[in-house]
C-alpha positions, 0 to 999 in steps of 0.5 A: 499500500502506497503512502503519501510522503509529499514528494516532489518531482526529482531531477536525474539529468546527466552530469558531465563525468568529473568530480562533485560534492555528494549529499545524502538525500535520501536511504533505503534499506531492502534485500536484493533480488538480482541473480548472483552474489548479490541475491538476498543480500542487504542492499542500500538504496541512496539518492545523492544531491550533488552540490551546485547541481539541480540533479541527483544521483542514485547509488546501490551499495550491497552487502555482499563479500564481491561489493563491500568494499564499495561501502567501507569507501562510501564510508571513508569518504562521509568521515566515518572512521571510528569503526574497526576493521571487522566491526558491524555496525547498521544504518538502521538505529533500531537494528544497531540497537538491538544488536548492541553494534554502533548506529551509522546516520547516513542522512546528510553524510557528505562526500567527494566523488568521481561521477562518469556517465555508465551505458546499460542496456534497458531490460524494458525498452531494450535500448542502451541507455546512459545514466550517472554512475558513482566511480570513486568514493574519494577517501583521501580528501578533507573531511566534509561536515554533515549537512545538519538539517538532513541529519535530521531527517529519516531514512525512508526505511524508517520513516517507512516503518513508522508511518506503518505503525500509524493509522492513516484516518 
């Protein structure tokens, strides 16, 4: 059942390849249903604001052995440096508290990254489509302060759970 979020249209215009400052604007967690090594693994869906641009960039990170490196790079680029190698954490506060592990609030985190244009074959249309892709999270750059307003915003996963506990009428 859909839940009204009072959202606005989101622009996903093609960016010129280059370095950009990204801010986590939306964040959801679900399970991957794709074939291969990521099937059934946690999937983290991120929508970034791109500073100085009117468009947004989508990124999907997977908690799978072959792709976990990109989550690590994302965290380090955003200044999350208090985790020890091998330490578990969670992006959902409730789950982190239940498991007694650190909670990483992704909302409003900022980082520098390289954006490239990636071409893929659409399964819907069968045509080639070009999209923005985060190629590299820069872990050797100055840490950027998170956006204070977005830090207060719930992840979409948490907001959806909160909405599920309320009767609409």
